[in-house]
KEKE-3310 file (N, C-alpha, C; in steps of 0.2 Angstrom, whole numbers, plus 5000, padded with zeros to 4 digits):
npx = (4844:4851:4849:4854:4849:4853:4843:4840:4830:4826:4812:4802:4790:4782:4774:4765:4757:4745:4748:4743:4740:4742:4752:4764:4764:4766:4778:4788:4789:4796:4808:4811:4812:4808:4816:4828:4832:4828:4838:4849:4846:4847:4861:4869:4865:4869:4886:4886:4883:4894:4905:4901:4904:4920:4926:4931:4935:4951:4956:4969:4973:4965:4965:4969:4956:4941:4931:4934:4935:4929:4928:4915:4901:4889:4871:4855:4840:4823:4809:4791:4797:4805:4819:4835:4851:4861:4877:4884:4893:4906:4910:4920:4923:4935:4937:4928:4918:4923:4907:4903:4897:4909:4910:4900:4887:4883:4870:4859:4856:4848:4839:4828:4832:4822:4826:4837:4830:4827:4814:4808:4797:4787:4785:4781:4767)
npy = (5136:5150:5163:5178:5190:5204:5216:5226:5238:5249:5259:5269:5279:5291:5307:5312:5303:5289:5274:5256:5244:5229:5232:5237:5225:5216:5222:5218:5203:5205:5208:5198:5194:5184:5174:5178:5181:5168:5162:5167:5166:5150:5152:5159:5151:5138:5142:5148:5135:5127:5134:5131:5118:5118:5131:5146:5151:5150:5152:5148:5132:5126:5113:5106:5102:5091:5091:5097:5107:5101:5105:5112:5110:5111:5113:5108:5116:5117:5126:5134:5148:5149:5143:5139:5138:5135:5134:5123:5117:5106:5094:5086:5071:5068:5057:5049:5032:5014:5013:5024:5038:5048:5062:5076:5086:5100:5106:5099:5093:5101:5108:5099:5093:5087:5074:5067:5074:5087:5097:5104:5099:5107:5109:5098:5094)
npz = (5403:5397:5386:5375:5365:5356:5346:5335:5324:5313:5309:5298:5296:5288:5291:5288:5280:5280:5286:5282:5293:5287:5278:5288:5293:5282:5278:5291:5289:5277:5281:5289:5302:5310:5306:5306:5322:5328:5323:5328:5341:5344:5338:5350:5361:5358:5357:5371:5379:5375:5378:5392:5394:5389:5394:5391:5375:5367:5379:5394:5397:5392:5386:5393:5401:5402:5394:5377:5363:5348:5335:5319:5312:5299:5300:5294:5293:5288:5293:5301:5301:5290:5278:5287:5291:5303:5312:5321:5334:5340:5354:5361:5371:5381:5392:5389:5388:5381:5378:5378:5365:5359:5353:5353:5348:5360:5360:5355:5366:5370:5362:5351:5337:5323:5323:5306:5297:5286:5285:5299:5313:5316:5302:5294:5299)
capx = (4851:4847:4851:4853:4851:4852:4841:4840:4830:4821:4805:4801:4786:4780:4769:4760:4754:4743:4751:4739:4745:4744:4761:4767:4766:4773:4786:4791:4791:4801:4812:4812:4813:4809:4819:4833:4829:4828:4846:4853:4844:4852:4869:4870:4864:4876:4889:4887:4881:4902:4910:4901:4909:4925:4930:4933:4938:4958:4960:4974:4974:4958:4968:4969:4949:4940:4930:4936:4930:4931:4929:4909:4898:4882:4863:4851:4833:4817:4802:4789:4800:4810:4824:4839:4856:4865:4885:4884:4900:4906:4913:4925:4923:4944:4936:4920:4923:4921:4903:4899:4899:4917:4910:4895:4883:4878:4864:4856:4852:4844:4834:4827:4830:4818:4831:4839:4825:4830:4810:4806:4791:4783:4782:4776:4764)
capy = (5138:5158:5164:5183:5192:5209:5216:5233:5239:5255:5259:5273:5281:5299:5310:5315:5298:5282:5266:5251:5239:5224:5234:5236:5219:5211:5225:5215:5198:5204:5209:5190:5195:5179:5167:5181:5178:5159:5159:5172:5161:5144:5152:5160:5145:5134:5145:5145:5128:5123:5139:5130:5113:5120:5137:5151:5149:5153:5153:5146:5127:5122:5107:5100:5099:5084:5091:5100:5110:5099:5110:5112:5107:5116:5109:5114:5116:5123:5128:5140:5153:5149:5139:5140:5136:5133:5130:5119:5116:5098:5094:5079:5071:5063:5053:5044:5024:5012:5012:5031:5045:5052:5068:5076:5091:5100:5111:5094:5090:5108:5108:5093:5093:5081:5068:5070:5077:5095:5100:5102:5096:5113:5111:5093:5096)
capz = (5402:5396:5379:5377:5360:5355:5340:5333:5319:5314:5303:5297:5291:5285:5298:5282:5276:5285:5284:5284:5298:5283:5275:5291:5296:5277:5278:5296:5287:5271:5287:5291:5309:5314:5304:5311:5329:5330:5321:5333:5348:5343:5340:5357:5366:5354:5361:5381:5381:5372:5383:5400:5395:5388:5395:5386:5369:5368:5390:5395:5400:5390:5384:5400:5403:5400:5387:5373:5358:5341:5328:5319:5307:5297:5299:5287:5296:5289:5300:5298:5299:5282:5279:5291:5292:5308:5313:5326:5341:5342:5360:5364:5379:5384:5395:5386:5388:5375:5373:5375:5363:5362:5350:5353:5350:5366:5359:5353:5371:5373:5357:5348:5329:5322:5316:5302:5294:5284:5287:5304:5316:5311:5292:5294:5300)
cpx = (4846:4850:4849:4856:4848:4848:4837:4836:4825:4816:4805:4796:4781:4775:4763:4758:4751:4745:4748:4745:4747:4752:4763:4771:4770:4781:4792:4792:4796:4807:4814:4815:4815:4813:4827:4834:4830:4835:4849:4851:4850:4859:4871:4870:4868:4883:4890:4886:4891:4906:4907:4903:4916:4928:4929:4934:4944:4959:4964:4973:4967:4959:4968:4961:4947:4935:4933:4934:4935:4927:4917:4906:4890:4875:4859:4844:4827:4811:4798:4792:4805:4814:4831:4846:4862:4871:4884:4893:4898:4908:4916:4926:4930:4940:4930:4925:4920:4913:4897:4901:4904:4916:4901:4893:4878:4872:4858:4854:4847:4837:4836:4825:4827:4824:4835:4836:4828:4822:4807:4796:4782:4778:4779:4770:4757)
cpy = (5145:5159:5174:5186:5199:5211:5222:5233:5245:5254:5266:5276:5287:5298:5310:5311:5294:5278:5263:5245:5232:5228:5234:5228:5212:5216:5220:5208:5198:5206:5201:5188:5188:5174:5171:5179:5171:5160:5162:5167:5156:5146:5155:5153:5142:5138:5146:5139:5126:5126:5136:5123:5114:5125:5142:5150:5153:5152:5147:5137:5123:5117:5101:5097:5093:5086:5096:5101:5104:5099:5112:5110:5111:5108:5112:5112:5119:5120:5134:5146:5154:5144:5141:5136:5136:5129:5130:5115:5108:5100:5086:5078:5067:5057:5046:5038:5022:5014:5017:5035:5050:5061:5070:5084:5094:5104:5105:5090:5095:5107:5103:5095:5088:5077:5073:5073:5085:5099:5098:5099:5101:5112:5105:5092:5099)
cpz = (5398:5389:5380:5370:5361:5347:5339:5325:5317:5307:5302:5290:5292:5290:5292:5279:5281:5281:5286:5288:5292:5281:5282:5294:5289:5278:5284:5295:5283:5276:5289:5300:5313:5313:5307:5320:5332:5327:5328:5340:5348:5342:5347:5360:5363:5358:5369:5379:5381:5378:5388:5400:5394:5391:5387:5381:5369:5374:5388:5398:5397:5387:5390:5402:5399:5393:5383:5365:5352:5335:5326:5314:5306:5297:5297:5292:5292:5294:5294:5297:5293:5285:5283:5290:5297:5310:5320:5328:5340:5347:5359:5367:5379:5386:5395:5385:5381:5370:5373:5369:5365:5359:5351:5354:5356:5365:5357:5361:5373:5369:5353:5342:5328:5316:5310:5294:5293:5290:5295:5307:5312:5305:5289:5295:5295)
residu = (MET:HIS:ALA:GLU:ILE:ASN:VAL:ARG:PHE:ALA:VAL:SER:ILE:ALA:GLN:ASP:LYS:THR:LEU:PRO:LEU:ALA:THR:LEU:ALA:GLU:SER:LEU:THR:GLU:MET:GLN:LEU:GLU:ALA:THR:ILE:LEU:GLU:GLU:THR:VAL:ARG:SER:LEU:ASP:GLU:ARG:LEU:VAL:GLU:ALA:TYR:CYS:GLY:GLU:LYS:HIS:ALA:ARG:GLY:ASN:GLY:ASP:ARG:ARG:PHE:GLN:ARG:ALA:GLY:THR:SER:THR:ARG:THR:ALA:VAL:THR:THR:ALA:GLY:GLU:HIS:GLU:PHE:THR:LEU:HIS:HIS:VAL:LYS:ASP:THR:ALA:ALA:SER:GLY:ASP:GLY:PRO:THR:TYR:PHE:ARG:PRO:LEU:GLU:ASP:LEU:ILE:GLY:PHE:ASP:GLY:GLN:ARG:ILE:TYR:GLN:GLU:ASP:ILE:SER:LEU)
# end
């Protein structure tokens, strides 16, 4: 699965001053770039997976497909990049048998959240 995100930010440094590298690193940390990149990557993957199962959003004929969009739910996770709140899509399998799941989140087949825990493995260690 391929995710593409475009991130753009500007850094301005006065040419007549010398900026310590640590200050630059701290300012990038304060912008929460790691958290933003993680959240946007998860969002992009979620959208692409749901589109692969269900087709484009609002496309004609989507109601006739085996897999149909079935709303969203919020998932909170804490990683070393900070606390994140992800909005993940549910998909309904209209051909599911009695023992198979009817509703699922496609992203969880690709990215493993640490069960129902809020604190993910990188924090737990």
